C-alpha positions as CSV (number, residue, x, y, z in Angstrom):
1,X,-9.8,-40.7,-26.5
2,X,-12.7,-39.7,-23.7
3,X,-11.6,-36.1,-22.8
4,X,-13.4,-33.7,-20.0
5,X,-13.2,-30.0,-21.0
6,X,-13.2,-27.1,-18.7
7,X,-13.8,-23.4,-19.6
8,X,-13.4,-20.2,-17.3
9,X,-14.8,-17.3,-19.2
10,X,-14.3,-13.7,-18.3
11,X,-14.3,-10.3,-19.0
12,X,-10.6,-10.2,-19.8
13,X,-9.9,-13.9,-21.3
14,X,-11.2,-17.3,-21.5
15,X,-9.4,-19.9,-20.3
16,X,-9.7,-23.7,-21.5
17,X,-8.8,-27.1,-20.3
18,X,-8.7,-30.7,-21.2
19,X,-8.3,-33.5,-19.3
20,X,-8.6,-37.4,-19.5
21,X,-10.9,-39.3,-17.0
22,X,-8.3,-40.1,-14.8
23,X,-7.6,-36.5,-14.4
24,X,-4.5,-35.9,-16.3
25,X,-4.1,-32.7,-18.1
26,X,-3.6,-33.1,-21.9
27,X,-3.9,-29.2,-23.1
28,X,-4.9,-25.7,-22.0
29,X,-5.4,-22.8,-24.0
30,X,-6.4,-19.1,-23.7
31,X,-8.6,-16.6,-25.8
32,X,-10.0,-13.3,-25.8
33,X,-13.2,-12.3,-23.4
34,X,-16.3,-14.4,-23.2
35,X,-18.6,-12.2,-21.0
36,X,-21.4,-11.1,-22.8
37,X,-22.0,-7.9,-21.3
38,X,-18.7,-6.8,-22.4
39,X,-18.5,-8.2,-26.0
40,X,-21.9,-9.4,-26.8
41,X,-23.2,-12.7,-27.4
42,X,-21.3,-12.9,-31.0
43,X,-18.0,-12.0,-29.6
44,X,-18.6,-14.6,-26.6
45,X,-19.3,-17.3,-29.5
46,X,-16.4,-16.3,-30.7
47,X,-13.8,-16.2,-28.0
48,X,-15.2,-19.6,-27.0
49,X,-14.8,-21.5,-29.9
50,X,-11.5,-19.9,-30.3
51,X,-10.2,-21.2,-27.3
52,X,-12.1,-24.7,-27.3
53,X,-10.6,-25.2,-30.9
54,X,-7.3,-24.6,-29.9
55,X,-7.4,-26.8,-27.0
56,X,-8.8,-29.5,-28.9
57,X,-6.0,-29.2,-31.7
58,X,-3.5,-29.0,-29.2
59,X,-4.5,-32.1,-27.9
60,X,-4.9,-33.7,-31.2
61,X,-8.4,-34.4,-30.6
62,X,-11.8,-33.8,-31.9
63,X,-15.0,-32.4,-30.6
64,X,-16.7,-36.0,-30.3
65,X,-13.5,-36.8,-27.9
66,X,-15.0,-34.7,-25.0
67,X,-17.4,-36.8,-23.2
68,X,-18.6,-33.7,-20.6
69,X,-17.8,-30.5,-20.3
70,X,-18.1,-27.4,-17.7
71,X,-18.6,-24.1,-18.3
72,X,-17.9,-20.9,-15.9
73,X,-18.6,-18.1,-17.1
74,X,-18.6,-14.6,-15.6
75,X,-21.9,-13.6,-17.9
76,X,-24.3,-16.2,-16.1
77,X,-26.0,-13.7,-13.8
78,X,-29.5,-14.4,-14.4
79,X,-31.6,-17.3,-15.5
80,X,-31.8,-15.8,-19.0
81,X,-28.1,-15.9,-19.2
82,X,-27.9,-19.8,-18.4
83,X,-29.8,-20.4,-21.7
84,X,-28.3,-18.1,-24.0
85,X,-25.1,-19.4,-23.1
86,X,-26.5,-22.7,-23.2
87,X,-27.3,-22.3,-26.8
88,X,-23.7,-21.1,-27.6
89,X,-22.2,-24.0,-26.3
90,X,-24.4,-26.1,-27.9
91,X,-23.6,-24.5,-31.3
92,X,-19.9,-25.8,-30.7
93,X,-20.8,-29.5,-31.2
94,X,-19.1,-30.6,-28.3
95,X,-20.1,-34.4,-27.2
96,X,-21.4,-35.4,-24.0
97,X,-23.4,-33.9,-21.3
98,X,-22.5,-30.0,-20.2
99,X,-23.1,-27.8,-17.2
100,X,-23.0,-23.7,-17.4
101,X,-22.6,-22.0,-14.2
102,X,-21.6,-18.5,-12.8
103,X,-17.5,-18.7,-12.8
104,X,-17.5,-17.8,-9.1
105,X,-18.7,-21.9,-8.8
106,X,-15.8,-23.2,-10.9
107,X,-13.4,-21.5,-8.6
108,X,-14.9,-22.6,-5.8
109,X,-14.6,-26.3,-6.7
110,X,-10.8,-25.3,-8.0
111,X,-10.2,-24.3,-4.5
112,X,-12.4,-26.9,-2.7
113,X,-12.9,-30.0,-4.4
114,X,-16.0,-30.9,-2.2
115,X,-17.5,-27.8,-3.7
116,X,-18.3,-26.8,-0.2
117,X,-16.9,-23.1,1.1
118,X,-17.0,-19.8,-0.1
119,X,-15.5,-18.3,-3.1
120,X,-14.5,-14.7,-3.1
121,X,-13.8,-13.6,-6.8
122,X,-12.2,-10.2,-7.6
123,X,-11.2,-8.9,-11.4
124,X,-13.0,-7.5,-14.0
125,X,-16.1,-8.0,-11.4
126,X,-16.8,-9.0,-8.0
127,X,-18.9,-11.6,-6.5
128,X,-19.0,-14.0,-3.7
129,X,-20.6,-17.6,-3.8
130,X,-21.0,-20.8,-1.6
131,X,-22.3,-23.9,-1.3
132,X,-22.9,-25.6,2.1
133,X,-22.8,-29.1,3.4
134,X,-26.2,-29.7,2.4
135,X,-25.7,-28.7,-1.1
136,X,-27.5,-25.3,-1.0
137,X,-25.9,-22.6,-3.0
138,X,-26.2,-19.0,-2.8
139,X,-24.2,-15.7,-4.4
140,X,-24.0,-12.2,-4.6
141,X,-25.4,-10.7,-8.0
142,X,-21.8,-10.0,-9.4
143,X,-23.2,-7.3,-11.7
144,X,-21.4,-4.0,-10.2
145,X,-20.8,-1.5,-8.0
146,X,-24.4,-0.2,-8.5
147,X,-25.7,-3.5,-7.1
148,X,-23.3,-3.5,-4.2
149,X,-20.7,-5.6,-5.8
150,X,-17.4,-3.2,-5.2
151,X,-14.1,-4.0,-5.0
152,X,-12.9,-4.9,-8.8
153,X,-9.9,-3.9,-10.2
154,X,-11.7,-1.0,-12.2
155,X,-13.3,0.0,-8.6
156,X,-9.9,0.0,-7.3
157,X,-8.4,2.4,-9.8
158,X,-11.2,4.4,-10.0
159,X,-11.3,5.1,-6.2
160,X,-7.8,5.9,-6.6
161,X,-8.0,8.3,-9.5
162,X,-10.6,10.0,-7.2
163,X,-8.3,10.5,-4.8
164,X,-6.0,12.2,-6.7
165,X,-8.6,14.7,-8.3
166,X,-9.5,15.3,-4.7
167,X,-5.7,16.1,-3.5
168,X,-5.7,18.6,-6.7
169,X,-8.5,20.6,-5.8
170,X,-8.4,20.7,-2.4
171,X,-11.3,18.6,-1.5
172,X,-9.2,15.9,-0.2
173,X,-5.9,15.1,1.7
174,X,-2.3,14.7,0.3
175,X,-1.8,11.3,-1.5
176,X,1.6,10.0,-3.0
177,X,-0.8,8.3,-5.4
178,X,-0.3,11.3,-7.4
179,X,3.2,11.4,-7.6
180,X,3.3,7.4,-8.3
181,X,0.7,7.6,-11.3
182,X,2.4,10.6,-12.7
183,X,5.5,8.6,-12.9
184,X,4.0,5.4,-14.1
185,X,1.9,7.3,-16.9
186,X,4.2,9.8,-18.1
187,X,1.8,12.5,-17.6
188,X,3.7,15.9,-16.4
189,X,1.1,17.4,-14.2
190,X,-1.7,16.3,-12.2
191,X,-4.1,18.4,-14.1
192,X,-2.9,16.6,-17.4
193,X,-2.9,12.9,-16.0
194,X,-6.7,13.9,-15.0
195,X,-7.7,14.9,-18.3
196,X,-6.5,12.3,-20.1
197,X,-8.4,9.8,-17.8
198,X,-11.4,11.9,-18.2
199,X,-11.2,12.4,-21.9
200,X,-9.8,9.2,-22.7
201,X,-7.6,10.8,-25.1
202,X,-4.6,8.3,-24.6
203,X,-4.9,4.6,-23.0
204,X,-3.9,5.3,-19.1
205,X,-2.7,2.0,-18.0
206,X,-3.1,1.5,-14.3
207,X,-3.5,-1.5,-12.1
208,X,-4.4,-2.3,-8.6
209,X,-0.7,-2.8,-7.9
210,X,0.1,0.5,-8.7
211,X,-2.3,1.3,-5.8
212,X,-0.9,-1.1,-3.3
213,X,2.9,0.0,-4.5
214,X,1.7,3.5,-2.9
215,X,0.0,1.8,0.2
216,X,3.2,-0.5,1.2
217,X,5.3,2.7,1.0
218,X,2.7,4.3,3.7
219,X,0.3,6.3,2.0
220,X,-2.9,6.6,4.2
221,X,-5.0,7.4,1.4
222,X,-3.9,4.1,-0.7
223,X,-3.8,2.3,2.4
224,X,-7.5,3.3,3.0
225,X,-8.4,2.1,-0.4
226,X,-6.9,-1.2,0.3
227,X,-8.8,-1.1,3.6
228,X,-12.2,-0.7,1.8
229,X,-11.7,-3.4,-0.7
230,X,-11.2,-6.1,2.1
231,X,-14.2,-4.7,4.2
232,X,-16.6,-4.9,0.7
233,X,-15.4,-8.2,0.0
234,X,-15.6,-9.7,3.2
235,X,-19.1,-8.2,3.6
236,X,-20.0,-10.2,0.4
237,X,-18.5,-13.3,1.9
238,X,-20.2,-12.7,5.1
239,X,-23.4,-11.9,3.2
240,X,-23.4,-15.6,1.3
241,X,-22.6,-17.3,5.1
242,X,-25.6,-16.0,6.4
243,X,-27.6,-17.0,3.6
244,X,-26.2,-20.6,3.9
245,X,-25.9,-20.9,7.9
246,X,-22.1,-21.1,7.5
247,X,-21.3,-18.3,9.7
248,X,-21.7,-20.0,12.8
249,X,-18.7,-20.3,15.2
250,X,-19.5,-24.2,15.7
251,X,-19.7,-24.7,11.9
252,X,-17.1,-27.1,10.5
253,X,-14.1,-25.6,9.0
254,X,-14.3,-24.5,5.3
255,X,-12.1,-22.9,2.6
256,X,-12.8,-19.3,1.5
257,X,-11.3,-19.3,-1.9
258,X,-9.8,-16.2,-3.0
259,X,-9.6,-15.9,-6.8
260,X,-9.8,-13.4,-9.7
261,X,-7.0,-11.2,-11.0
262,X,-6.9,-8.6,-8.3
263,X,-6.7,-11.5,-5.1
264,X,-4.7,-14.1,-7.1
265,X,-1.3,-12.4,-7.1
266,X,-1.9,-12.0,-3.7
267,X,-0.2,-8.4,-3.0
268,X,0.5,-8.3,1.1
269,X,-0.9,-5.0,1.5
270,X,-4.4,-6.3,0.7
271,X,-4.2,-10.0,1.1
272,X,-3.5,-9.2,5.0
273,X,-6.3,-6.9,5.7
274,X,-8.2,-9.2,3.8
275,X,-7.5,-12.4,5.7
276,X,-7.8,-10.6,9.0
277,X,-11.3,-9.1,8.1
278,X,-12.3,-12.7,6.8
279,X,-11.4,-14.6,9.8
280,X,-13.1,-12.2,12.4
281,X,-16.3,-12.2,10.3
282,X,-16.4,-16.1,9.4
283,X,-14.8,-18.0,12.6
284,X,-15.0,-21.5,10.8
285,X,-13.8,-20.0,7.2
286,X,-10.3,-20.4,6.2
287,X,-8.9,-17.9,3.6
288,X,-6.9,-19.3,0.8
289,X,-5.4,-18.4,-2.5
290,X,-6.6,-20.5,-5.2
291,X,-3.7,-22.1,-6.6
292,X,-5.2,-24.2,-9.7
293,X,-6.6,-22.4,-12.6
294,X,-10.6,-22.2,-12.3
295,X,-11.1,-23.9,-15.4
296,X,-10.0,-26.9,-13.4
297,X,-12.9,-26.6,-11.5
298,X,-14.8,-26.6,-14.7
299,X,-13.4,-30.1,-15.6
300,X,-14.3,-31.0,-12.2
301,X,-17.9,-30.2,-12.8
302,X,-17.6,-32.1,-16.0
303,X,-16.3,-35.1,-14.3
304,X,-19.2,-34.6,-11.9
305,X,-21.9,-35.4,-14.6
306,X,-20.2,-38.2,-15.3
307,X,-19.8,-39.7,-11.4
308,X,-15.9,-39.3,-11.8
309,X,-15.1,-36.9,-9.1
310,X,-12.8,-39.4,-6.8
311,X,-10.1,-37.5,-4.8
312,X,-7.3,-39.1,-7.0
313,X,-9.0,-37.6,-10.0
314,X,-9.1,-34.2,-8.2
315,X,-5.8,-34.3,-6.7
316,X,-4.1,-35.4,-10.1
317,X,-6.2,-32.6,-12.1
318,X,-5.0,-29.8,-9.3
319,X,-1.3,-30.8,-9.5
320,X,-1.2,-30.3,-13.6
321,X,-3.3,-27.2,-13.6
322,X,-1.4,-24.3,-11.7
323,X,-3.1,-20.8,-12.0
324,X,-1.3,-18.8,-14.6
325,X,-0.2,-16.0,-12.6
326,X,0.7,-12.5,-14.5
327,X,4.4,-11.4,-13.6
């Protein structure tokens, strides 16, 4: 059995995909977070090992059946990260060559099999990455708001909680986010909600969707957060495009792949604003939600190592690996 393995590892989950060399998906598995910045290198190794083992078991395969592997990992931010993850991958005992990349590049490959275009990923973190027709690549740092990478799920929720606090203290305008968050969390008063959030006395479960629902109801403060996210993500994509000379109006059209837990659900409040901003800033860009799991892009990177990246292979693989959308 000759199999290609692809891994998309992030701050909340790790997806693993196995496919044959003709692009037929034979197994997929999911394990916990594998970003070493969140769980450490030992935690990353445990998640990667669990996901790979489960996927091989589901396919009735062994480590030696893997002839090449691609690894898209959200903790690969600087050269030492590539080396560290490479050592972890080698400890898993898989066969064949392997390539370790930042996860934004496997999302790009999953949305653009040629690898040409720009990927904008917003989930646990934020990053934009691109590759031009000449093969040059560039990406934003993807290491957090302190370095300009703003617009993740956590950033969105924190901005909304900040707005609730501003209304409570009188420093900001009224917002329906307050009533929405009280209903969502069961807190009886804004003061109680803010105390819970600040002290982490109870787990307060909020998501970007909670913000977008309020924005959809006409709340100006929540809508402003959506505008800020769209502007920040567009600025990141534009920075990548400029570095790669892909911002020219006469450039051949290319996809702008929208990936990650914030963008893949495609809520209209954010999707409409983001698409409009991207089209205005990148005339040759064609925004599109990612339709296949980024792990499929990692499988493609593995296939590329063997020279197997044919159009028929890509089409079959993508058809068999739709993105798993959360309800």
